[in-house]
N, C-alpha and C positions, 0 to 999 in steps of 0.2 A: 404556363401550359406544359403539358407533358413533353413536347418537342424540347422545349428550353430546359427543363429540369433533367432531361436524359443527357444533355451536354454538360458534362462534369466541368468542363473549362469555365462555364458561365457561373459556377458556384464559387468562384474565387472571393477571398477575403470574407469568408462565412464563419460566423460563430454558431449558426444553427446546425449546419450539417455535421459540425464536430461535438454537438452536444449529445446528451444520452437519447433524446427523442429523435434528433436528426439522424443519428446512426441506425436506429431502429427502423425509421421510416425508409432510409436508403436501401437497408437490408430487404424490407418489405417489397419495394419496388423491383429490386433484382430478382427477388423470388417470383414476384407476380409476371414479369416481362424480362427475362434475361437477354433477350434479342435486342431490346431497346435501352435497357439498362445493364450493360455488362458489369460484371463484378470487379472490384478493384483489388489488385495485389494477389490474384489467383493463377497467374501464369504457370507458376512453378507447379501447383497441384493439377492444373489442366495438362501440363507436359507429362506428369507422371501417370495420369489417367488416359492419355492419348485422346484428349478432348481438343478438336480443333476450333479456334476462335472462341475459347471459353473465358478469357480474360481480356479486358480492355487494355490498350497500349497507351496509358496515361500516367502521369506522375502527379503526386501532391505533396505538399509541404505542410507539416503540422507544427504550430507555433503556440507559445503562451506569450501574449502581449497585454500589457496593461491589466493584469489580473483576469484574462479571459483566453480560453483556448479557440485557436482559429485554424482553419484549413484553407489552402490554396491549391488550385488544381491546374495543371499545364498539360499541353499535348506535345512539348518537346522536353527531352531530358536535358538539353543544355540550358535552357531557360529555367528549368526547375533547379539545376544545380548552382546556376548563377544567383537566383534569389536565396538559395540556401546559404551561400557564402556571404551574401550582403546582409543577411538578417542579423540583427542585434539583439537576439533573445534566444531561449531555449527552443531548439528546433529539431525536427525529425523529418527526414527526406524518405519518401515511399515511393517505389517503383512498381512496375507490373509484376515483379518477382517477390515483392514485400518489402520490408525495411531496408534501407541502404545506409544511411548515415545518420548521425545524431550529434549534437553539440550543445553546450552551454554557452552562456554569454560571456562571463567573466573567466579570467585565466587565474585568478587569485582565490586560494581557498578561504582566505578570510572574508573577501567580498562575497564569495559564494555562500558562506555560511550565514553572513548577514541578510542576503536576498533570498535565503531558503532555496537555493537552485537545486540541491539534491533532492528535495521533496518535490519540486516542480518537475524535474526531468523524469522522476519515477512515475508521477501521475501521467505525464505525456506520453511515456511508454506503455503504460496500462491503457491509456485511452486508444492508442494506435492499434496495439495488439487486439483490444476487444473489437475495433472496427474491422480489422482484417479477419478476426474469427467469425463475426457476423456475415461478413461477405462471402466466406468460404461455406459457412452453413447454408446461406441462401442459394448458393451455386450447387448445392447438393454434396458438398465435400465435408468431411469429418474435421472440424476445427481443432486445432491445438488447444490444450487447457490454457486458460488465462488466469494468471495468479494476481490477485489485487495487491497493490503496494503496501508493504509493511512498514510502519514507522520504526524508528530506533527503539529497541527495547528501554523501558524506563529504569533508570539506575535506582539500585536498592538504597533506601535512606539509611544514615547510620545507625548503630544499635541504640544509641541513647536518645533517638527521636522516634521510636517506633510506637510509642505511646502505651507500651505494656506496662502493668503494674510491677513495682519493684518489691522483691521479696524483702520483708522486714522481719526481724526476729521479735517475737511477742511472747509474753508471759501470760498464760491463762489463769486467772485467779479462781479459786475454787467457790462454789456456791455454799454459803453457810447453812442453808437449809437442806442441803443435799448430803445424806448419810454416807453415800459412796465416796464423795469428794472429800469428806471430813476423815474417813478411813484411810483414803489414799495419802492425804496430808499427813496423818499420824504415822503412817508407815514410812513415809519419806522423811519425817524428822527422825525417827527412830534410826533408819538406816544411816543418816547423816551423822548422828550422834555416835553411833557404833563405829563409823569409819574414822571419826575424830578421835575417839578413845585409842583406837588401834593404832593410829598414826603417833599418838603421844607416848604409848608404852613401846612403840618401836623406837622411837627417839630417844 
């Protein structure tokens, strides 16, 4: 029901509301009835615009667990921070003012590279930033630009593996039936004989 959906704390452990469609649907609900569906993470924008009660006082925890993005919602900052500290995965803590904290699971750079945590935390930040931007746009504020995560630029292959053709010195043989080619060959032979005679006389 709408009454249950409006209570964000009941959306806990949800992979739907953190998905692309769930974020758009959440923003549409905020846009349609902001009194029942208060925007998330917009208290800072509401304070700047002197809007009273424009942002909801709730906290959310965004995680990446078992290959899926999930979101948990809490009405207490203490409980949200406790769950953030206990989580054994990449996580981002979001409060009424926006993003608060973020962390990865492993402390070793080697294991982080094996588990691809850099890519996961970038995707998680992008998902949270897009969620907050949609909430601000639905509440009537100008959202900040959201930059998609960029992968590491590919390394240039070594010069010998570019697949380019290798320059090879070739000798073009004249066409016997071509008068111009025959004349060019005769001129070349004459010049060669002349240079040889000059070299002999010089010696």
